[in-house]
N, C-alpha and C positions, 0 to 999 in steps of 0.2 A: 577193369581190375588193377589192384595193388599186391606189388612184389616189395619185400622186404634182400634190403641184401650189405654188404657191405663194401665199403668205397672206396679207393686212392683218388685222393684229390691234387691233378695236373695242374690245373692253372682254370682260373680265368675268368670272364667277361661281367661289366656290367650291360645292363640288360637299363634301361632309367633308374626313379633313383633305388625304388624295393624289391629289383627282383637283378639277380643273376643267373647268366648258363656256367654253368659246373662240368669244365671236358674231366671224365674220370674213366678207371681204370677196374673193371670190377670178372666176379666169375662168370657171372650169366651172362653179363655185355659186353665185354670185354673193354676196346675204348670207344667210350660213348658221352654226350654227352644231354644234361638234360637243364632246364629253367630252373633256378630255388628263391621261395620270396627271403626279402630277408630288411633285420629291424636293426637300429641305433643298436638293439640288447643281442640283433643274436653273435657267438662267440668272435670272434677273430681266427681265435685255433682251429676252428672247422674249415678254415679256406687260406692256411697255411702249405704250403709245398709238401707235398704225399703227408699231407695231416688224413687216417686213415680212421674213416667214421662210417658208423651205420647209418640207415634212413630208409626211405621205404617211396619203392616208384609206384607212378599213377599212369598206364597207358591213357595212349588217346589216339581214338581211331582215325581224328581228324585231323592230328599231325604228329611229325615225325620225334619232336623235342614233347619229350615228355615229360613231367613234372617229379619231383625231385622233392621227400615233403619232411618234415621229423626227424632232423638229421640229430647228429649226438656223436659225441668223443665214443671211437669204440678204443684205441689206442692212443695214450694221455702221452706216448712222444715226451718224458723230459728231460732223456739223456741228447732228446736233441732240442726243444726245442728251450735251454737254459744257454746253449751253444753258440756264438755266433758262427765259428767254423765248420762244425754243424748242419747252421740251419742254411745256407748260400752252399754248402755241398746238396743239400735238399733241391734246393731252387738250380741246380744245374742239373742232377738227375731227373727234377719235375719236367724240366727244359728238354730235356733229351728224350724220354716218354713224349710229353706231346707234339712233338717237333717233328717225332718219328713216323709215329701209329698213326696210321689214319684212322678217322671219324667213323666206325662202325667195326673196324677190324676185330680179330678173333684170333688168337695164338694161345693152344692150350695150356697151359700151364701158366702163363702167362701174370697173371695175378697171384697167384701163391708167389713164383720165383720173388718176385717184386716185393713184397710184403714183406715174407724171409729177409732181402737186403733192406729194408730199413731199419724192422727191429736189430738185426743184427748191428749197422749205425748205430744207433739209437742206445746200443747197451758195450761198445767198447767205449773204452774210457781213455787211451791214447795209442797214440803211433796212428791215427786215422787219416795224415794226408795225403796217402797212397787210394783212399777209397771209390775212390770214383773211378781209377782209371780201372780197378776190377770189378768194379759195377757196367763196367763197358765194355770188357772181357764178355764176364756171362750176360752179360743183355743182347751181344751176338751171339749164344752162344742159345738163349734163350728164343728167340728170332730164326734158330735151321741152321744156325751159318757159324759153330766153332771154327776162329780165327784153329790154321799153323799157322809154322817159324814161316815156312814158304808162302805164306798167302799173306802173307804180313807185311813182308820183308820187299816189294815194291812203293811201301807207302813209308817205310821207316825214317830211310835216308837218316842222318846221324845218331838215329836213335838208336839202329839196328842192336845194336849192348844189352841197351833195356829190355826194349818189345822183347827176346833171347830171354832174357831170364826172369819177364813176367811171365810167361810161356812155362816156362819149365820151374816155377815159385809152386806152393802152395799157398790157399788163398790165405791165411799165416803171414807167410812169407814174405808175398807180395808186397805187406802195409808194410815192410824192415827193409826196403829196396832205396839206397838210400838214392833220391830227387831234391833239386833244390824247384821252386816254383816257375822256371823258365821252360824247366826238361818235363816236367808234366804237362804243361800245356802244352806240350811241341806233342807227348804221346799220349795224349785227349785228343787232340786235332784230328792225329792220324787211326787212332779208329774211331774217331766219328765218322772219318774219310771212306774207313775200309766197311763200315753199317753203310752208308748210305753211299756208296759204292753198290752193296749189295740189294737196300732198297729201293732203287733207284731214286732219290731222294738229295737235293741240297742241305745239308742237314747246318744254322748257323745257328750257334748257341749263345748267343750274348752275355751271359753269366760266365763264358770259361772264362774273360780277363780278368775280372770277380777272385773270380781262384786263384788263380798264379798272383794276385796282386798278396790275398791272403797267408797262404800258402808259402810265403818265402824258405 
């Protein structure tokens, strides 16, 4: 059977010279990996972090690794792809999703929330240095454990006041909270610790250091 759907690309794994395993999020299958064919003519934009793509899934009764074909860009994300800072942020966001969500897991509404989050970042023209922090807070909520101040206090350390501001601010106000790169890195780390505690996983995000250096 063949099914058409929309996908958010989280990561890729190269398999030989002509194939990729693509790790995706979709409304039908949640977090799932597929294999797809690639060539030198395949647009690189298809496989960038958090690309929103259309494709067809071909079921395979002999394997759990189904094939994904006829890939095309669903949303061009010009606001992200033309900005190195936003591209770096999507690298972080996609790594969080990839390392937190287990292959085969399905959370109702998670794809739709994630899609909106990507398009919101794409549309922002300024003041988005804190966006990944808002993303982490909402991600926890999308997984079913929206944090309160009391929940985060044991993780907050020296960032207690900033955490309180984050939790009591609207999404738009969150983006305007003054922080430097070191503070953002510390807050992101404590939010990842909180999410890891609730998902029983250790979330080691390599791109976090890059974000700290870029958003000084």
